[in-house]
N, C-alpha and C positions, 0 to 999 in steps of 0.2 A: 504494500500500500504506500502511496506517495501522498504527502500532505502538500496542498497548494494554498497560498494566501491570496485573497482577493487583491487586485490592484485597484485601490480606491479611485484613482484618476480615470480608470476605464471600466468601472462597474457602476450600475445605477438600477434603481427601482422606479418603474413608470406606472402611473395610475391613470385610469380613464373612468369617468362617470357621466352618465347621460344627464344633460341639462335641459330643462323645460321639455323633455321628452323628444327633442328633435336634433340635438347636437351633443357632441362630447366635449367635456372639459378635461384637459390633461394636466397632470402634474408629475413631478419626478423628485426623487431624492438622489442626489449625487453623493460621491464620497462614501459609498457603501463599503463596510468592512466585513470580513468573514474569512472562512476557510472551507475547504472541501478535501475529501480523501478520494483518490482515484487509483484503481488498479490498472497500471499502464500495460501490463501483459494481457489481461483479459478485457480491457477497455470497458470497465464497469465503475460507475460512480457509486461510492459506498457510504458517504456521509457529507452533509452540507450544513453550515451554520452561517447566518447573515445577521448583521446588526446595522440598522439605519438610524441616523441621528436626525430628528425632525427639525432641527435648526437649519438643515440643508434642504428642506422641502420647498419647492418652487413651482408655481403655475405660470409665471410670467406677469402676474398682476399683484403688486405689493399689498393692496387692500384685501384681496381675496386670500393671499398667502397668510396674512396676519389672522384673518377670520378662521381659516382652516387649521392653523396651529393653535388657535384659541380653544376655550372650553366647549364650544358648540360641536367641535369635531375632534381633533387629536388631543387637545388639552396638553400640549407639549411642555408646559411649565411643570405639570405634575408627572407626566409620562413622557420623558424626553426621547425615548427610543422605541422603535419597532424591532422585534426580533423574530427570527424563524430558525427552528432547529429540526432537522430531519429525524424521523423515528423509523421510517421504513422506505426502502428504495427498491423499485422493481425495474429491471432492465427489460425494455420492450423490443428494441432492435439494437443494432450496433451503435446507433447514434441517439437513441431515444430512451429516456427513463421516466418513470412515474415516481415523483418524490413526495411522500406524505410526511407531514410534521406538524409541530406546534407553532402557530403564528400568534404572537402576543402584541396586541394593540390596546392602548389605554388600560393596561393592567389586566386585560381579559385574554384568555388563551383559548384558541379553537383549533381543532385539527383541520388542516386544509391539504389539498393535493395539487402540486404543480406538475404540468407536463413539460419536461425538460428535454431540450435538443442540444446535442454537442455540435459546436461550430468548428471544432478541430483542435489540433495541438501543433505548436510550433517550437522550434529551438530558437531562443532569443539570445543574441549576444549580451553578455554581462558587462556593465560599465566598469566594474572593479577588477576585471581580469580578462584574459583572452579566451575564456571559456564560453560555452552556451548553456542555457538551462531551459527546460520545457516550460512553456506557458500554455494554458488551456482556456477555452471559452465555451460558455453555455448561454442559452436563453431559455427562460421558462415562463409559463403563464398559468394563471388561475383566475377564477371569479369568486369573490366573497360577497356576503350580505353584510353591509356595514353595521346593521343593527345588532349583529352577533357580538360586536365589539363596543356596544354602548353608544354608537354614533347615530342619533335619531333626528337631528336637526333637519328641518325641511321647511318649505314655504309653498303654500297653495298658489296655483296660477289661475288667472281670471276665468279661463274657459273650462276649468276643471282639471284635475290632476295635480301633480306636485312638481316642484321645481327640480328636484333631484331624484334619480333612481336610487333604489337600495343596493342594486348590484354595482360592484366596483371591479373592473378588470385590473389585474396586476401583472406586469411583465418584469421579470428579473433578468438583467443582462450582466453577465459575470465574465471578467477576464481575470485569470489567476496565474500566479507564477509559483514554481516549486519553492517550498520553504527550505532554507538552508538549515543544516542540522543544528547549528548553534544559535539560530535566530529565535527570538521570543515571539510568541503569538498571543497578544493581549486578549483576543476574543476566542481562542481555542478552548474547547471544553476539556476538562480533566487536566 
């Protein structure tokens, strides 16, 4: 098993929610931290953990971002991070896995399943030496019901219906590099 650390500069979590039932509003959390374990010989993902800092949440609109980070939605002052920790991983094809685990938002934990696709592995030159080290990339998606995490805020629209859907699609884009044997991993379990 090889441990890989997320490259925060090249990893993100993207959210989309239906707005007034006709369009999608998108947001993302950059600077995602985490790790994964991967069997390079069998090409199997065996563990994954991600941590997102909500101070990095952005929709491109400062007023909306402040509202979403506030008590009506994420309540980031009380719950500053979102976490995901895999509990079961099922290999579907050479490039696809079904990753089930505990998603924690606003202090509430719910089991969710991501469909994860491998984008490949590359040998990347290392800045500190003349060697290369493997980097690996994945993308994964799921849909959650935000009410499962205590996010109930909504606004009626004049012709009926609500301003926001309850379903939120989440896409996780990960680029990770092999962990050096002497390197610390502040978010690694155990």
